N, C-alpha and C positions, 0 to 999 in steps of 0.2 A: 512315327519314330523318325519319318526319313525325309527329303524333301528332294526332288530332284535339279539339278546344277547346269543349269544353260550352257556354262562353258568354263572349264575349268583351267585350261591351260596355261590363261596369265598364272593363277595361283602354283601352277608347276613350276613355271619360270623364275616364279618371285623366292620363289622356296628354295629353288636351286643354287640362285646367287647367295641368297643369307645363308646357307651352308656352306660354300662352297671353300671358304676358309679353314673348315674342318678335314671334312674329304667327301669325296663325292659320295651321294646317295644312291643305292641301288637300282633303286626306283622311286619315283613317284607316280609318275605314270609317264607312257607314252604318250597317249591322248586321252582327257578325260572329261569331252567334250558331251553332255547327257547323261553324268555318271550320277549314280546315289548318293547321296550325303546320307550316312547311316550314323546319328546319334549313339553311343556306345557308355552316358553318360548315365547318373540318376542325379536327380537334382538334391542342391542342397539345401534343407527347410527341419522345421520341427519332427519328422517321420525319419528322417535319414538314419541309418543302422550304425553304428558306430561299436565298436571291440567293449564287453561290459566295463570295461573299468578307465574306457576314455571319456574325457571332455566332447559333449556333442555337441553340434553345431547350433550355436546361440546368433540370433538378429536384428538388433539395437534399433528401432529408428528414430532418427535424429533430428530429421525435419520432413515434412510431406504436405505442400501447400504452398498456396501462394507467398510469396513474401510481402514485405512493405510498399515494394517498387514495382510490384504490381507482375511478377512475373513467376510461374512454377519453379520450386526448388524441392527436390529430394535427394534425402543422405540415409546412411547409414553404418554402423558399426557392427561388425560379426567376429566370432572367435569363435574356436572348435580345435580340437586336437590332430596332427597331422594326418593322419590316419583312420580316416574313417570317408561314407559315400564311396565314392569313384576316383580312386585314388592312386600314386607312385609309393614305391616300395624304393629309396634310393639305397644301394648297397652298403652305406657305412650303415644301416638300420641293422646287419647285422653281420656286418667284415670291420672293425678297425683298421681307419684307413681307408677303407673303400669310399666312392665319389659318394661327394653330397647330393643334396639335390641339382643345388645350382653346377655343380661339375657333369653329371650326366651329358655327355654328348647327344646333342640334340639329334644327331644322324642313329643313335640308340631306340629312338622313341617313333621315324619315323620307316617305313618300307613295307615290304611285302606280308600279310598276314596268312597264316596257316591253321585252320580254324578245325579242330577236333573235337569233336562231337562225343560224349559218355554218355548222354544223358537216361538214354536205356539202364545202363549201371545204376547212373547215382537216382536212379526214382524208385528203388529198391534198397538202394545202401546207404545211409546218410553217412556212411560215416567210410565211405567208397575214396581209392586212392588210385589216380590216372597211374598205370603203369607203362614200363616199355613195349610190352604187346598191346596196349591202347595204341602208342603211334606207329608202331611196327602195321597193326588194320590198317590204321588209317593210310598209312604209305601205300600200301598193295593198292588200293583205291584210288588214291591222287598220287603218286610217286612220290622220289624220296624229299624229307625235309631238308630244302636247300640250306646250305648254309647265310648266315644275317639274317635268318627270315624273323617275325616277330611269331611265335605262339602263341593262339590262344584257344582256353580250353572251355569249351561247352558246357556245365553240367546241368544246366536247365534252371539252376536256383532266381536267376534274377527275374524268374516270374512268379516268386514268391517275395519277393520286393513289395511294401517297407515292413511284413510282417515278421517281426523280429524272430518270434516264437518256431515259427516256419521257415525261416533264411538261417537262424542260427543253432535252434535246436531249443532255445532256452529267449524269456521276453527280461528274465531279471539282469537287473544290472549290478557291479559290484564283480571284486576277488573273486567271492564265493559263486557265481555266474560261470566261472570262467571251466570250470570242470564239466558242467552241462552242455557245453558246447559240442553242437554235432553237423557238421556239414563235411562235402566230401573238397578232396586237397590233393595234391602230386604229391607220389612216392618221391621217398628221398634217391632210390636209385635212379627214378625215371629224372631226376632232374640233372644228376651226375650225367647219365647218358644225354640229357637236352644240349648241355653244356661244352662234354668231351666228344662225343659221337658227331653231334649237327652241328655243333657251333653256333646257336643260335644266338641272338643279342638280345631279345627280351623276353616276357613273358607272363602271360596275362590270365585272369581268370574270374569269371562270373559270379564268387566266393568270397567271404569276406579277409579271405586266408589263402595262399597257396600249398599253407600246409593246413591236412586236416583238422577238425574242429577240435577234434581228441589227440593234435597233439601237442606234446607238451617240450619237447626239444627244438622244436622247429626248425627240423634237418634242410629239407630243399629251401627254406629260405638261406639258411648258412651256406650253403652249397651253391645256389645261386648266386649269390652276395659275395663270395672270395670270389666267383669268377667277372666280378664284377657285369652282374646280369641283370638289369632292372625288371622291376615286376609291379606287374597293373593288378588292382583288386577290384574287386568287386562292378566288375563290368557290365553293361546292359546289353541285350537287345543283341548279342554274339547269332540270333537264329536268323536274323538279315542279314548276313554275309553268305559267301558261298567258302568250299571247303581250301577253295583255292582262286586267288583273282583279283581280293580287296586290297587297298594299301590304307595303312593305320596310320594315323597323324594322332598323338598322346601325349601334349602338352603344360607339363605340368607349373605351378606358380613358380617362379625362380626363389625361391626360400634359400639364403645366403645360409650356408652351413646346414641346411636342414636334413632330416633323415626320411623325409619323403612330402607329399603334401599334396592338394586339391589336381586333379586332371579334368580336362575336358577333351576327351577321346573321341573321335570320330573315324568312320569309317567309308573312303571313297572305292564303289562299286562300278566298275564299269558298266556300258550300257550293254555290253553282251551275256552279263550274269546277271 
């Protein structure tokens, strides 16, 4: 799931120039030569997991082969719901007037990662809610979560992908399947703590929703969206990242007016880690 990158200094410089018009990024990296690139993204295909009521990914082959002129040509059409696979929840998804997909400042989606591992608790409780005490326990070991961090919650559920029964708690489709969803999420009080006490700029998780599967009010979504905090869902391979020291880049398709969309999320891990 990762490759070795021989030199990323030019990437860092280019990224800085590209976003200078907004505000300086806290860090892409001081030096990334020899860094690992970890792909945090599930592929989009026939087995990609979507919410039970959402339209799944479809790829329609338009052309694939030699043309009359003798050269190869391939092209496809695709369609899917915004919220499936590894994707962004833009704040407007749960907050009227919040940023749409194209309005989310890119510096909110690039920055230092703080990985909080709750795999042990989630292994025995599919309805586990990540609590403030989980973040405080992580801080005792790794230090306080700094303002502007991108917090990534590792439940271990990405290892169940693409088995919908194991990942979602049900493989059924349609509205009747929603009450049967069982997977961990972020407790609403902890979402409030992250935005008010730690002022994080984005939150991600390796499950289908930042709210646990049994949520019906989606309070964590609503709290984060109300503070214009983007959410990344269905992340993959968080176990490849250190608790601190990685840089996350999670850029969505620029869907004007969108409530979210597919993301290619990666992490850059310096050689020291």
